N, C-alpha and C positions, 0 to 999 in steps of 0.2 A: 518942323515948326512947333510940334507939341513939346519936344524936349526943351526948346528955347523958352517957351512960355513957362514950363515947370521950373526951369532953373532960375529964371527971373523971379518967379514967385518965392523960391527958396532963398534968394538973395534978399528979397524984401523982408522975409521973416528972420534974416540974420543967420540962416542955417548953413549957408555955403559961402566960402570966400570967392571973390571974382575969379581968381586964378583957376579954381576948380571948374567954374562955369565955362571959362574959355577952353580949358582942356576938354571938357565934355562936348562943346560945340565942334571943336576941331576933330575929335577922335571918332565921332559917330558911335558905333556899337562895339568898337574894339576895346580890349581890356585896358590898354594903356596907350596914351598918345605918344608917338615916337619922338616928337619935337619937345613937348612940354613935360613929358614923363609923369603926367597926372593920370589918376584913375578915371576911367570912362564913366559916363552917366548911364543910367538904365531905368527902365520902367518896371520890368519883371526880371526874374532870374534867367529867363530865356534869352535876354539881351546880353548875358554875360558868357564869356568863353571859359573852357577848361574846368567846368564843374563849379565855377564861382557862383555866388548868390548875390541878388540885388539887395543892398542894405537899406536901412531906413533913410539914409541921406541921399539915396539915388545913385550910390556908387557900387561898382562890382567889387565884392570882397571875397577873400578865401573862405571856403566852407569850414565852419568850426569842427574840431575833432569830436568824435563821439566814442563812447565806451558802452559795452554791453552789461546790463544789469539782469541777473537771474535770481529768481525766488526759489528757495528750497523750503518745502513744508515739513515741519517736524511735529512730533507728538501724536497722541491717539485721537485727537479731535479733528475737525474739518472746518474749512472756511475759504474765503476769497480775499485776495490782496489786489488792490488797484493803486495806480500811481497818478501823481500830478507833477509835471506834465503827463498827459495821457500816453499810454503805451503798454502798460502792464494791466492785465485783467486775469489774474491767476486764481481760480478758474482755468480757462483754456490757454491763455497766453502768459507764460511764466518767464519769458525772456524778451527783452526789448532794448533798443539803442537809445541813449540819451546824450545830450551835449556835455562834454567835459567841462567841469567848473560850474555847471548850472545846478542849483539846489533841486533835490527830488524829495517829494513827500509820499510815503507809502501809507496806505490805510488798510487795516485788516478788519474783515467782517466775518464773525464766526457763524457757522450754521447752527440750527436749533440743536441743543444738547451739548454744544461746545462753547468754549470761551478762549479769548486771546491770552496767552501766557507770556507774551513778549517777543520782541525782535532780537536777533543776535547776529554775530559774525560781522557782516559789512555795515550794519546799522543797529545800534544798541538802544533799546527802549523797552520799558516795562509796560507801556500802554498799548492802545490800539493803533497809534500813528507813530511814524518814525521819519525824521528828516535828516538827510545827509547830502554833502556836496562832494562828488567824485573829483579828486585832484590828480590822481595818477593815471597815466595812459595805459590802463590794463583793466580786464573785466572785473566786475564786482559781483560777489554772491552774497545774498542776504537771507538769513534764516528767520522763519516765522514759526512760532510754536503755538499750535492750537491744541488745547487740552480738553479732556472731557469735563463737562460741567458736573460738579459734585452731586447735585440733586438727582441726577439720572441714575445713581447707584442704589442698589438695594441696601437696606440698613445692615450694619454689622451685627452678626449673630455670634453667640458664645456657645462653645461646645461643652460636653459633659465634664471636661476637665477644668472648666472655668476660664479657658483662654478664648478671646474674642477674635474673630476673623476680620481684620482690617482690610485684607486683600488676599485673594480675590473674594468676591461675594456672590452668594451667601456664605460659601465655605470653599476650601481648596483641597480637600482630600479626594482621591480617586473615587468615583462612583461606578459601581459594577453592574447594577441592574436597576430597573424602574418598573413600578406597577401603577397603572392608572385605573381608578375606580370609575364606575358608570357615571358618578356625579361630577367627574373631572378632578377629584382630589388626587394628588400625585404623591407617591411615596418612593423615594430614591434611597438606595443603600450603598455603602462602600466601606473603605478601609477604617480600621480602628473603631468599629462599631458605629460608624456614621449613619444616621437616619435623618433625611431631609423630608419634611412634610410641607406640601404647598396647597393652599386653598385660595382659589382666585389668583391674586398677585402677591399674596402674603406667604413668606417662607418662615419655617421654624426648624430649629435643630433640636431633635428629641433625644432624651436620655435613653440609651438602649440598655444600659447596665452591663455592657461588655466592651472590651477592647479588641475582641476578635474581628477579623475582616469579614464583613457581610458580603456575600457573593450572589445571592439570588433573592427575588421578591416576586410574589404572585398574589392576585386578588382571589380570595377564597370566601365566597359568601359576602358578608358585610365586613370582613377583616382582611388585613394584609398579612400573609405569612412570609417570614424572612428566614434565610439559612446562611450559615457561614462556616469558617474554619473552626476546628476543635469540636465539631458536632453541634454548633450553635443553632438553635431554633427559637424564633421569637414570633409573637403575634402582635399586630398593631391595630388599634381601633380608637377613634375619638381622641387622638393625640397622645395616647398612652401606649407604651411598649412593655409587653409582659413576656418573661422567659418561659419556655417550655422545656420539657425533658425529652431529649432525643434517644437516649440510651446508647450513644456512641461518641467516641472522641475523634473519629475520622472526619476529615474536612468534607463538608457538603458544598457543592458547587452550583446547584440549580434546584428550583422548585417550581411545580406547576399545579394548577387546580385539576382535579380528576373527580368527576361526579360532585358529591357534596364534601369531598375531602381533598387531600393533596398528596403528591408524590415528590420526594426529594432524592437526589442522586449525588454521588461524590466519589472520593478516592477509594481505590481498592474494590471497585464494583459495588459500593454500598448503595442500597436502595431502601428507603424508608417510606411507609405509607401512614398518612394521618387520618384518623377517624375521630371526629370531635376535636379534643386537644391531646389525644393519645397517639404516640408514634410507635409503630412496630416495624421490625426489620423483615425484609423479604429476600429470598434467595435469587440472586441475579445470574449465577452460573458463570461469572467472569471475575477476574481480579484486575481487569483494566480500569483505569480511571474513567468514570462517567461524567461528562461535562454539561450535557443538556438534556432536558426532558420537557415534553409537551404532549397534550392529547391530540391524536389524529382524528380521522373521520370515524373509525370504528375501534381503534386501539390506541393505547398510550405508547409513545416511543421514547426510548432512552438511548443516547449516543455518546461515544467517547473515543478513547485512544485506540490505535491499531485497527481502525475501521470497524469498531464495535457498534452494532445496532441491535437493540433489543426491543421487543414488542410485547404488550400485555393487554388482554381484555378483562383481566381480573387480578388475581394475585400471583399468577404464574407467568414467568417471563421466558420468551423463546428467542433464539438467535435469528436475525434477518441477514441473509447473505446476498452479496452482489459483487461482481468483479470490479465495479466502479469504486467501491469503498476501499479496497486494497488494505494498506496499512496506514491510511490517512488519519490525522487527528480530526475527528468529527466533533464540532463544538456546540452545535445548536440545532434545534428542530422546531418546525412550525407547520401550519396548515393553511390552505386557501382553496376555495372552490372545490372541496371534496378531495383534495390531494394533499399528501404530506410532503414536506420539503426538509432536507437535511443540509446544513452548511458546514463546510470543512475549513479549517484554518488555512489549508493550502489553496485558498481562493476558488473554491468550487461550491456550487449548490446543485443538489440532486433532487429530482422529482420522483415520487412513488410510481411504480409500475412494474410490469414483468417483461423485460428487466427495467431497473431504474434508469433514468436518463439524466445526463448533465445539462443544466439549463443556464448556467452562469459561471464565469463572469469574464467579460472582455478586459476590464481594467485591473484584474488580478489583485484585489484587496485581500488582506488576511481577515476572514470573516469570524466574528465573535458572537453575534446574536442575530436572530431574525424572528419576525412575528407576522402573522396574518392579521390584517386590519380592514376597516372600511375603505381604505385607500389602496388595498392590495397588499402584496408582500413588501415588508421593509426589512432590509438587512444592514447591519453596521459592522465596522471594523476599521482597518487602516492599511495604507500603503506607506507613502512618505509621511502623510498626515492622516487625519481622521476622514473616513469615507461613509456616506449614507447612500444606499442604493434602493430603488423602488421599482416595482413591477406590478402592473394591474392584472396580468394574466399568468405570471410565473415564468414567462419565456422571454419577453422583451424587457430589458432593464435600462434604467437611466441612473445617473449619478448626480443628483441635485447639489450634493456637497462632496467635494473631493479635495484632499490636501489641506484640511482644516488644521489649525495649530495644535489642537488637542486630539488625542486618540479616543475612539468611541468603543464602549464595551457592552452597553445594554440598550434595549429598546422595548417600549411598552406602548399599548394603545387601548383606547376605548372608542366607541362610535363617534366619528367626527373629530378625533383628536389623537395625536401620537407624540411620544417624548423619546429623546435619545440622551444618554448620559455618558460621561467619560472622565478623562484625566483632569486634574486640578479642579474638580467639582463642576465640570461643564454640563449644562443642561440646555437642550434645544427643544422647541415646541413647534408642532406642525398641525395646521387646521385646513390644509388643502391648497395653499398658495405657495408659501416659501417657509423654509426652516428658520425660526427666529430664536437667537440666543436669549436665554433667560438669566444669564450670569454676567457679571461685570468685573472689570479690573484687568491689569496687566498680568500675564502668566510667564513673563521672562524671569530667568533665574536671578535672584537678588543675593548679593554677596556681602553687603554691609548695611548697618543701620546706626543712626545716632539720634539720641533723644534730647529734648529740652522740656522745660516746664509746660510748654504749650502743645507739644506733639513730637513728631519724628520726621527724619529724612531717611530714605532708603535708596540704594543704587544697585545696579547690576548689569547684566549682559544686554547687548543691543542698544546701548545708550539710555537704559532705563533710569529715570530720575523721578522718584515718587516722594511726596510729602503730605502730611496730614493737614487738612483745612477744616477745623472744627471736628465734626464727627465723620467727615468724608476723607477720601484720599484723592489727591490730584496727581495725575501721571503725565509726564512729558518725556520727550526723546531728544538727546543731544545731537547736534549736527554730526553727520558721518557715522552715527551710531557706534561710538566706541564702547568697548566692554569696560565698565567701571568696576573697580575692586575695593575702593575705600571711600568713606564719607565721615565727616566730623563737623558738628554744629557748634557755633559759638552761642547762638540764640535762635529764636524763631525767625529772625530776619537776616541771619548770616550763617552760611554753611559752605563747606568745601568738598568737592568730589574729585577723585583722581582715577586714571585708568590707563589703558594701553596707549602706545605711541606718544607718551608724554602728555596726555590730556589732563588739564586742570580746569575745573569749572568752579565758579563762585556764585552762590545764591545771594542776591542783594536785597531780599525782602519782597521782590515781585517776580523775578525770573532768574534763570541760570545764564551766566555770561562766561564765555571762554576766556581764560587767562593765558597769556604767552608764557610758556614754561621754559623755553630755550632748550628743550631736549625732545628727542623722539623715542627715548627709552621708556619701556613700560613702567608705570608707577603702580604700586601694589597697596599702599595704605597712606592715610593722612591723619594728622592730629592738629586740631585748631588750638593754638596756644592762647589766643585772645583776639579781640577785634582787629581785623586786617592782617593777622599773622597766622601762618600755618607751616607745618613741616610735612613733607611728603617723602616717601622712600620707595625704591624700586630695584630693578634688576642691576646686576653687576655692582652692587654696593652704592648705588646713586642715592644722594640725599638732595632734595630741593627745598630751600627755605623761601617762603613768600612773606615779604614784609614791605609795608609802605607802597603797595601796588606793583612791586617788581619781584621776579623770581631769580634766585641765585643758586647755582649748583655747587655741591661740594662732595668730597669723598666721605663715605660712611665708614672708613677704616677697614674695609673688607672688599673683596671682589665677589663674594657670595650674594645671591639675590636676597634683598631685604623684603620681608613680607608683612611686617606690622611695625607701628611706631606709636609711642605714648610718652607724654611728658608729665613729670611731677612738678615742674616749675620751669621758669625761663632758662635756667642754666643746668637742668637735668632732664635729658631726653633719652629714652631707651628705644633701641630698634633691634629686631630679631629677624632671623631668616633661615635660609637653607643650611643643612648640615650642622644644625645646633648652634648657629651663629648668634652671638649677643654683643652689641656695641652700645656705647653710651657717650653722650655729649655732656661736657661739664663746663661749658662756657666759651670754649675756643674751637674744639674739633671733636669728631667722633673717634673713638679708639676701642679695640676689643677689651672686654672685661670677662671675669669668670662666668662660664656658661654651665648649664646643667649637664649631667652625664647622659647625653643623647646624641645620636648622629642623625636623628630625624629632623625634618624641617619644623622649626618653631613658627607657627602660623599666627600667633596672637600674643600680645603683651598688654598688661594693664597694671597700674599701681597707684597708690595714694600716698605712699611714703617711700623713702629710700630703702627702708627695711621691710617693705611689704610690696614686692613686685612679683606678679603672677604671669605665667607663660603656659601655653599648651603646645604639645608636640605629639602627634599621633594620638594614642589613647591616654597619654600621661599629662598630668598637671604638675608644674613645678612652682614653688614659691621661694623667693630670695629674702632672707631675713636680715641681711646686712653682713652676714658672715658665711653662710652656706645655703644650699638648696634643700628643700624637703620635697619628696615626690609623692604624688597620689595617682591612683589609677581608678577612676570612678566606674569604668566599664571596659569591655574589650573592643569597643568600637572607636574609630577615630573621632577626635574632637576638632573643632574648627576655631572657636573663639572663646575669650574670657573677658568679663567685664564686671564692675562692681559699683556700688554707691552706698556710702555710709557703711553699715555693718554687713550688708548683703553682698555676696559674690556668687556668680553663676558661670557655668561653662555649657556650650552647646556643641552638637556634632551631628554625625550621620544618623539617619533613620529617626529623626525627630527627638533625639535624646537631649535632655536638659538636666543638669545636676546643680544642686545648691550646696555651697560650703557653709557649714554651721559649726564653727569652732572645733576643729579637730578632724572632721570627716565630711565626705560628700554624701548627699542623699539624692536619689532619683526623683524627678518631678515629671508627672505625666503631662504632655502637651496636647494630646488628642490628635497628633498627626505623626506619620512616619516619613514625611518629606524630609530630605536632607536639609539641615539648618547650618548656615554659614556665618551668621552674625547675630549679636545681641547688644542691647543697650538698656540702661536703667536711668530713670529720672527719680526724683524724690518720691513719686507716687506710682510710677508705671514701669513694667518690664516689657520690652519688645524683643521678639525673635524673628529672623527672616531667613528665607531659603528658597528651595526649588519651587517652580510653578508660581512665582510671585508671592509666595507665602509671607504674610505679615501677621503675626499673632501678638496680642497684647493681653496683659493681666495686671490688675491692680496689685500693688505691693502692700 
């Protein structure tokens, strides 16, 4: 009777024709009346057979098709994505089913310290919301890019060569050791004379007056004493670094406070003792390299290669022997609770005794440094990644940090505070709870950079996409993390990036969006010819031209891999590659042209005139003057890239080398880093170089 009343009510409202009512009355709860062939009526979906649902009209209807939507989080930041209709809360639930053909709105909410850098793949938007309607009966994946908020980064600091570290921050050279003063003031030392001083939360890069690698640092009285390669010795106090005379050119690897003075050790068994600011040499009795030194309970210990252990209670050194030492490379020494501990690079720690005992390690790290502290023993090193180990008693060990992206080389401590340093300028602080990174920025290898009047774009391995935002750098990661090899900017609001598996991405002023390339072949370089237009080159001579929103593949006139591309105008585009290949586009197609006399891979090309085209191949630079090539060899190290602007032209390469061409010859320019450099770019006011460890350095022109 209830169904009759409901159906009559629907007729009164004009919602159902009478024939439907009659079918419903006759059919009861079946799906379809066999005589009238009309859909049956229903109150709820439970009244409907075969998985059908009860519609708004009171009829049993087929259940609509659904598709699965999955959220993929990208970038270095963090946040949550929710959906309307409800289903996604990612967060925890990053995949849910939705009705096919029904609009879906996604909303991204960044966590503190992060920001939304746009949606991509299945839903494109530069804002915090994105709406799309799935129309194909197949799963949909949507990418959301959460980036780090620029204000969370330390300010950019400039090194003694005048280059400023845009990324990572505060700087990206390897740090080898760290000394922590009782006041909490931190001094970290590293490659190319790097000295980082930190007071509170403020970092500064001090001028050390040397480009020697600094390998050891120790607090001696009210000063910090530093040692390094080439017999370098320095003292630091009040933000100033002053050189001292060591009397040796041998590399010094470690230094420790002893009494009111200091002892330094190094290559060839070198031992120096400091009294005041005077250094004198002492007889070690060994020619083995000494790698670590520290005061024990009653004696000072020096350790090194081939199981060498020396001890001294004055100026005379004696050999300490134990079967455990064998021929191991002993790297470091420290003390805790009246016992001396020695760390070996072969993953062992030994405790003083008769005989000595092995007390570590279960996870087998390569140990580089250890120190006794108010937290117990702290040892650092690396296995697959950086490792920090701690022990309150010297016997039971834990690894609060294991597999870090950066390798660790030095540790220092004062009461209630400890610091660890390592590759790419890594600095971590510990005050008793957890190790906290004090550095910021991506450390993925960067392969290319492009500049504009407003800043730069840089790309690299693992989907790295970086760009400057004012005085900060914004880092994001492309979907599926392709390795990018090239980038070229039209302006601050348009740039192109290319990489492996035919990946092409375009920056639209707010976020990076993937472009359909039509190829799975690796792309190695890109040149932006103008708004909405770019040329990309890649393996097997492939050229992809992007114009008016579509990509078209063509032959590069060769089967060799093409590694770089540059255009002088719309009808003159040059591409270079493996085995000394040079091809040129002159308006219709690419074809081989005269190449320089080299069989090496030409990795970069740049030019501003048809008679001024520059290329690099191995350690050589070639310039085409319209008739022939002239060759330059700035150094014996391989070069990576060439670029110019106006009258300036530079090349970069391995071990931080940068050379400037100035009318007839190249001159070397100190960059303040020995990280390998792979790309450079010039605007009218700025020079940028990029490379290993996320290195981005800038200098005003």
